[in-house]
C-alpha positions in Angstrom: -0.2 -0.3 0.1 1.4 3.5 -1.2 2.0 6.2 1.5 -0.9 8.1 0.1 -3.2 5.3 0.8 -2.0 5.0 4.4 -2.9 8.5 4.9 -6.6 8.3 3.2 -7.2 5.1 5.6 -5.8 6.6 8.5 -8.1 10.4 7.9 -11.2 7.7 6.6 -10.9 6.1 10.4 -10.6 9.8 12.4 -13.3 11.0 10.1 -15.5 7.9 11.1 -14.7 7.8 15.1 -15.6 12.0 15.1 -18.8 11.3 13.7 -19.7 7.8 15.7 -18.5 9.9 18.8 -20.7 12.5 17.7 -23.8 10.4 16.9 -23.0 8.9 20.7 -23.5 12.1 22.1 -26.6 13.1 20.1 -28.5 10.0 21.3 -27.2 10.1 24.6 -28.5 13.6 25.2 -31.7 12.6 23.1 -32.2 9.7 25.5 -31.5 11.3 28.9 -33.6 14.5 27.3 -36.7 12.7 26.4 -38.9 13.0 29.0 -38.2 16.5 29.9 -41.1 18.7 29.6 -41.3 21.7 27.5 -40.8 25.2 28.9 -44.1 26.0 27.7 -46.9 24.3 27.0 -50.7 24.1 26.3 -53.2 21.3 27.0 -56.6 20.8 26.8 -58.9 18.3 28.1 -62.4 17.3 28.9 -61.9 16.3 32.0 -61.3 20.3 33.4 -63.7 22.3 34.3 -61.5 25.5 34.2 -58.3 26.6 33.3 -55.1 25.6 35.6 -51.5 26.9 35.6 -48.5 24.8 36.3 -45.5 26.5 37.2 -42.1 25.2 38.0 -39.5 26.6 40.1 -35.5 26.1 39.4 -35.6 23.2 41.6 -38.4 21.8 39.2 -41.1 21.6 42.2 -44.7 22.5 40.5 -46.9 25.1 41.6 -50.4 24.5 41.0 -53.1 27.0 40.4 -56.6 26.1 40.0 -60.0 27.4 40.2 -62.0 24.3 41.7 -60.3 21.1 43.7 -61.6 18.9 40.7 -58.7 20.7 38.4 -56.3 20.5 41.4 -56.2 16.8 41.7 -56.1 16.2 37.8 -53.6 18.8 38.0 -51.5 16.6 40.9 -51.6 13.7 38.5 -50.3 15.4 35.4 -47.1 16.2 37.1 -46.6 13.2 39.0 -47.1 11.1 35.7 -44.8 13.5 34.0 -41.9 13.4 36.8 -42.7 10.3 38.1 -44.2 8.1 35.9 -42.0 5.0 35.6 -41.7 5.2 39.6 -45.4 4.9 39.9 -46.1 2.3 37.4 -43.1 -0.1 39.4 -44.9 0.8 42.7 -48.3 -0.8 41.6 -46.6 -3.7 39.7 -44.7 -4.3 42.8 -48.4 -4.0 44.9 -50.2 -6.3 41.8 -47.6 -8.9 42.1 -46.4 -7.8 38.1 -42.6 -7.2 38.2 -41.8 -10.3 36.6 -43.7 -8.9 33.2 -41.0 -6.3 33.1 -37.8 -7.6 34.6 -38.8 -11.5 34.0 -37.7 -14.4 36.2 -36.1 -12.5 39.0 -39.3 -11.4 40.1 -41.6 -14.4 40.0 -41.0 -15.2 44.0 -41.9 -11.7 45.3 -44.7 -11.4 42.4 -46.3 -14.5 43.5 -45.9 -13.8 47.7 -47.7 -10.4 46.9 -50.8 -12.3 44.9 -51.0 -14.0 48.3 -50.6 -11.1 50.2 -53.7 -9.5 48.0 -53.1 -5.9 48.2 -55.0 -5.8 44.5 -57.6 -7.6 45.6 -58.0 -5.5 48.6 -57.9 -2.6 46.5 -60.6 -3.2 44.5 -62.3 -3.9 47.8 -61.6 -0.5 49.2 -62.4 1.4 46.3 -66.1 0.0 46.9 -66.1 0.9 50.7 -64.5 4.5 50.6 -66.7 7.6 50.6 -68.2 9.4 47.3 -65.7 12.0 48.0 -62.7 9.4 48.1 -63.8 8.3 44.5 -64.4 12.1 42.9 -60.4 12.6 44.1 -59.2 9.6 42.7 -61.3 10.0 39.5 -60.0 13.5 39.3 -56.6 12.2 39.9 -56.6 9.3 37.2 -57.7 11.3 34.6 -54.7 13.8 35.0 -52.3 10.7 34.7 -54.1 9.3 32.0 -53.9 12.5 30.0 -50.3 12.9 30.0 -50.1 9.3 29.0 -52.2 9.9 26.0 -51.0 13.0 25.1 -47.1 12.2 25.6 -46.7 8.3 24.5 -43.3 9.5 22.5 -42.1 11.2 25.6 -41.9 9.0 28.0 -39.4 7.8 30.6 -36.3 6.2 29.2 -36.8 3.4 31.2 -40.0 2.3 29.3 -38.2 2.4 26.1 -35.5 -0.1 27.8 -37.7 -2.4 28.6 -39.6 -2.3 25.6 -43.1 -1.8 26.5 -45.7 1.1 27.2 -47.6 1.4 30.7 -51.3 0.6 30.8 -53.5 3.1 31.8 -53.9 4.2 35.3 -57.0 3.2 37.8 -58.6 4.8 41.1 -57.6 0.8 42.5 -54.1 1.6 41.7 -53.7 4.6 43.9 -55.2 2.7 46.6 -53.0 -0.2 46.0 -50.1 2.0 46.7 -51.4 3.2 49.6 -51.6 -0.4 50.8 -48.2 -0.8 49.9 -47.0 1.8 51.6 -48.9 0.6 55.0 -47.6 -3.2 54.5 -44.0 -1.6 53.9 -44.3 0.0 57.4 -46.0 -3.0 59.1 -43.0 -3.9 61.6 -45.3 -6.5 63.4 -45.2 -8.5 59.9 -41.7 -9.2 59.8 -41.1 -9.2 63.5 -43.9 -11.7 65.1 -42.2 -14.0 62.6 -38.3 -13.1 63.8 -39.9 -14.0 67.3 -41.5 -16.7 66.5 -38.4 -18.2 64.9 -36.1 -17.6 68.5 -39.0 -19.3 70.1 -39.0 -22.0 68.0 -34.9 -22.4 69.3 -35.3 -21.4 72.9 -39.0 -22.1 74.2 -41.7 -19.7 73.9 -41.2 -18.5 77.6 -37.7 -17.8 77.1 -38.0 -16.0 73.9 -40.3 -13.3 75.4 -38.0 -12.9 78.5 -35.5 -11.5 76.0 -37.6 -8.6 75.0 -37.2 -5.8 77.9 -40.1 -4.3 79.1 -41.2 -0.1 79.7 -39.8 0.7 83.1 -42.5 2.7 85.0 -39.6 5.2 86.6 -38.5 6.1 82.9 -39.7 9.4 81.6 -42.9 9.5 79.2 -45.1 11.9 77.1 -47.9 10.4 78.1 -48.9 9.4 81.8 -48.5 5.9 82.2 -52.3 5.0 82.5 -51.8 5.0 78.6 -49.7 2.8 78.6 -50.1 -1.2 79.2 -47.0 -3.3 79.3 -49.1 -6.2 77.5 -49.4 -4.5 75.0 -46.0 -4.0 73.9 -45.3 -4.8 70.1 -43.3 -7.6 70.6 -45.0 -9.4 73.7 -48.0 -9.2 71.4 -45.8 -10.7 68.3 -46.0 -14.5 69.5 -49.5 -15.8 69.5 -48.4 -19.9 69.1 -48.2 -22.4 71.8 -44.8 -23.3 72.6 -42.8 -24.5 69.8 -40.6 -27.3 71.4 -43.4 -29.1 72.1 -45.4 -28.9 68.8 -42.4 -28.1 66.4 -44.8 -25.5 63.9 -41.5 -24.6 62.0 -42.1 -21.0 61.8 -38.6 -20.3 61.2 -38.7 -21.6 57.4 -41.9 -18.6 56.9 -39.5 -16.0 58.7 -36.9 -17.0 56.1 -38.9 -16.4 53.4 -40.5 -13.0 54.0 -36.9 -12.1 54.8 -35.6 -12.5 51.8 -38.9 -11.3 50.3 -39.0 -8.1 52.1 -35.1 -7.4 50.6 -36.2 -7.9 47.3 -39.2 -5.7 47.8 -37.0 -3.1 48.9 -38.1 -2.8 52.4 -35.3 -1.9 54.6 -36.9 -1.4 57.9 -32.9 -0.7 59.6 -33.8 3.1 58.7 -37.5 3.9 59.6 -36.9 6.3 62.8 -38.6 9.3 61.9 -39.3 12.3 63.8 -41.2 15.2 64.3 -41.4 17.8 66.7 -43.8 21.4 67.4 -43.3 24.1 69.3 -45.2 26.9 70.5 -43.5 30.8 69.9 -44.1 34.1 71.0 -42.7 37.1 69.7 -44.0 40.4 70.9 -47.6 40.3 70.9 -47.7 37.7 68.4 -48.2 33.9 68.9 -47.5 31.0 66.8 -45.9 27.6 66.2 -43.1 26.0 64.4 -43.1 22.3 63.4 -40.3 20.1 61.7 -40.6 16.6 60.6 -38.0 14.3 58.8 -39.6 10.9 57.5 -36.4 8.3 57.3 -37.5 6.2 54.8 -35.2 3.9 52.5 -32.8 6.0 50.5 -34.5 6.0 47.3 -33.4 8.1 43.9 -36.2 9.0 43.2 -37.5 9.3 46.6 -41.2 8.5 47.6 -41.8 11.9 47.9 -43.0 14.1 45.5 -43.1 18.1 46.9 -45.5 21.1 45.4 -47.7 23.8 46.1 -51.4 23.9 44.9 -53.8 26.9 45.4 -57.4 28.1 44.8 -60.5 29.8 45.9 -60.4 26.9 48.6 -57.5 25.5 49.3 -53.9 26.6 49.6 -51.0 23.8 50.7 -47.4 23.6 50.4 -45.9 20.3 51.0 -44.8 16.5 49.9 -47.4 14.1 48.4 -46.8 10.1 47.6 -46.0 9.3 44.6 -49.2 7.9 43.2 -51.5 9.5 45.6 -53.3 12.6 45.4 -53.0 14.1 48.9 -50.4 15.6 51.0 -49.2 14.0 53.8 -46.6 16.3 54.9 -47.3 19.8 54.7 -49.2 23.1 55.9 -52.2 24.8 54.7 -52.9 28.8 55.5 -53.7 28.0 58.9 -52.7 24.5 60.1 -48.9 22.4 59.4 -48.5 18.7 59.8 -46.0 15.8 59.7 -45.5 12.3 60.6 -43.9 9.6 62.1 -44.6 5.7 62.2 -46.7 4.7 65.2 -45.5 1.1 65.9 -48.7 -0.2 66.3 -48.6 -4.3 66.5 -51.2 -4.5 63.0 -50.8 -7.9 62.5 -51.1 -11.5 63.8 -50.1 -14.8 62.4 -52.5 -17.9 62.8 -51.6 -21.7 63.4 -54.6 -23.2 60.9 -55.2 -27.1 61.6 -55.5 -28.9 58.3 -58.2 -31.8 58.6 -55.8 -35.3 58.8 -58.7 -36.6 56.8 -58.9 -34.7 54.0 -56.3 -31.6 53.3 -58.7 -29.5 51.8 -60.3 -28.3 55.2 -58.9 -26.6 57.9 -60.7 -25.9 61.3 -61.6 -22.8 62.7 -60.8 -21.0 66.2 -64.4 -22.6 67.3 -63.6 -25.9 66.3 -66.1 -25.7 63.1 -64.6 -27.4 60.1 -64.3 -25.6 56.8 -63.1 -25.7 53.3 -59.8 -23.8 51.9 -61.1 -21.1 49.0 -58.5 -22.3 46.4 -57.8 -20.2 43.4 -55.9 -20.4 40.3 -53.6 -17.5 39.9 -50.7 -16.7 37.2 -47.4 -15.1 37.1 -46.5 -13.5 33.4 -42.7 -13.4 32.9 -40.9 -11.7 30.4 -39.1 -13.7 27.7 -41.0 -16.8 29.3 -43.7 -18.9 29.6 -46.2 -17.8 32.4 -46.0 -20.1 35.9 -49.6 -20.8 37.0 -49.8 -21.5 40.6 -52.6 -22.4 43.2 -53.1 -20.3 46.4 -55.6 -21.7 49.1 -57.1 -18.8 51.6 -58.9 -19.4 55.2 -60.9 -16.6 56.3 -58.3 -14.9 57.6 -56.2 -14.5 54.4 -54.0 -16.4 51.7 -52.4 -19.1 53.4 -48.3 -17.9 53.3 -47.2 -21.2 54.0 -48.1 -21.9 50.6 -45.3 -20.1 49.3 -42.6 -22.7 49.4 -38.9 -21.7 50.6 -37.4 -23.3 47.8 -39.0 -20.7 45.3 -37.7 -17.9 47.5 -34.2 -19.1 47.9 -33.9 -19.5 44.4 -32.3 -23.4 44.9 -33.6 -26.2 45.8 -32.7 -26.9 49.5 -34.3 -30.9 49.8 -33.4 -31.0 53.7 -35.8 -27.6 54.3 -38.3 -28.4 52.1 -38.6 -31.4 53.1 -39.4 -30.3 56.8 -41.6 -28.2 55.7 -43.7 -30.0 53.2 -43.9 -32.6 56.3 -45.5 -29.4 58.5 -47.8 -28.5 56.2 -49.3 -31.9 56.1 -50.3 -30.8 59.8 -50.5 -26.9 59.8 -50.3 -23.7 57.6 -50.1 -20.4 58.7 -52.6 -17.0 57.8 -52.6 -13.8 59.0 -55.1 -11.0 60.1 -53.4 -7.5 59.1 -55.4 -4.1 60.4 -55.6 -3.0 57.2 -58.2 -5.3 55.8 -60.7 -3.5 58.3 -62.7 -0.8 56.7 -61.0 2.5 56.3 -60.9 5.8 54.2 -57.3 7.4 54.4 -58.0 9.2 51.3 -61.1 10.7 53.3 -58.5 11.1 56.3 -56.0 13.1 54.5 -58.4 15.2 52.2 -60.3 17.0 55.5 -56.6 16.8 57.0 -55.0 18.9 54.2 -57.8 21.4 54.4 -58.5 21.5 58.3 -58.2 25.0 59.8 -58.1 24.0 63.7 -57.2 21.0 66.4 -60.7 19.8 66.3 -61.1 19.0 62.4 -57.8 17.8 62.1 -58.6 15.3 64.5 -62.3 14.2 62.9 -60.6 13.7 59.8 -58.1 11.2 61.3 -60.6 9.3 62.7 -61.2 8.0 58.9 -57.5 6.7 59.1 -56.6 3.0 59.7 -53.2 2.0 58.2 -50.3 2.5 58.7 -50.4 3.4 61.8 -49.2 7.2 62.5 -48.5 9.6 64.7 -49.2 13.1 63.3 -47.9 16.0 64.8 -49.7 19.2 65.0 -49.4 22.8 64.6 -51.3 25.9 63.9 -51.5 29.5 63.8 -52.9 30.2 67.2 -49.9 28.2 68.8 -51.5 25.1 69.7 -49.7 22.0 69.3 -49.7 18.4 69.4 -49.7 14.9 68.9 -52.5 12.7 67.5 -52.0 8.9 66.9 -54.3 7.5 64.2 -54.4 3.7 63.4 -56.9 0.7 63.4 -56.0 -1.2 66.6 -56.7 -4.7 66.8 -58.9 -6.7 69.6 -57.5 -9.4 70.9 -58.6 -12.2 73.1 -57.3 -13.2 76.8 -54.8 -15.7 75.9 -52.7 -13.6 73.2 -49.5 -13.0 74.4 
């Protein structure tokens, strides 16, 4: 090859590399900014009753100005979808047991578990039970989410393109499923009960309870000691079965399974230690209050919280909404401010259901009456793989957790553990009862709380709250401060430990 030819080859190679580098840079810039909203945009929708304006400051925090509540909730839905649609879709898929449809086989175990827990089914039941006002709020929010999806089909987040799918239309039940998922993630007793049960399995029930510290009556407490009952301690209520050294229910396997599922779902309970305080202030002849709140949820990117400000002739609120829900969990209006921390209420119990030795399709209820399991078929659809069909059993309380086999979670076969576990299942199965299964209306509670103008209205609003258990901290312009616990509390029998 001549000297000139070699030079031409080198030049051509350099030009090709430059062109490829420029093309790659353009591709990266387009992909990274594909879902960014334009600086100015006008839309019209039949779901709107009047005109609305959404402004974003230099931090990207939306400020919504509307003339009625319907349009405010529509705009909140639009804003959530615009900035967090991928996160919203992952949350509702987690709650419904549908992650495997986009992630493949690695999510099968958690999908099966969530289907047995039944948050999606429970969300549909809840939707029928909640107030007309709550359904109106969810309907307006849903319309906002779906309006964004319809008008921005080609401008969705990068993750949708990378996984090659388009999000389905949003539904009001999706909001309730996400709220239930949040309640489930905040339920310490759901995991603590089985942990203590596993300890008791090795050292006996009595010795396990002796390891749990009791509250000392000589220590300082915010509330009068008359309000505190030592027997109601979270961990003293945690273990409710007979002595395992005698009966060997093999609960430890369930604890191991749930721990693995908890990790796969991203529920890290080690960081949960939220705090809040309120203080009355007096400056000259003026009285007021200051409130601060720090919610120590798991670190995530993005956060589950979404800051925004909304205003209309009847509503002016600044604070943090929860992604997928149309109201403010933390914030302030013109007269009242509020924050929240976990209430740590024992909101979940596990039950040993004894199987009829003559017919495994039946079990014995607490009153000794023989009942038939409700057996249903469910399917986990898996990306790039055949779907998995599995059967679930349910008692009057819930789906049977112990039908969720340990080798499924571990990802590999453990014959010794599986054999022991299957032998146990011939005699007993485990169900659960959770306060979130009770009738409640958290959407109405948040709505009335967001609009409250004084402590009486604030407390009345939280009468509608069920789960998760929360302590709401309160402050107002008049200088009133306080804490308002809100939760459905389980009624337990005399033999409960």
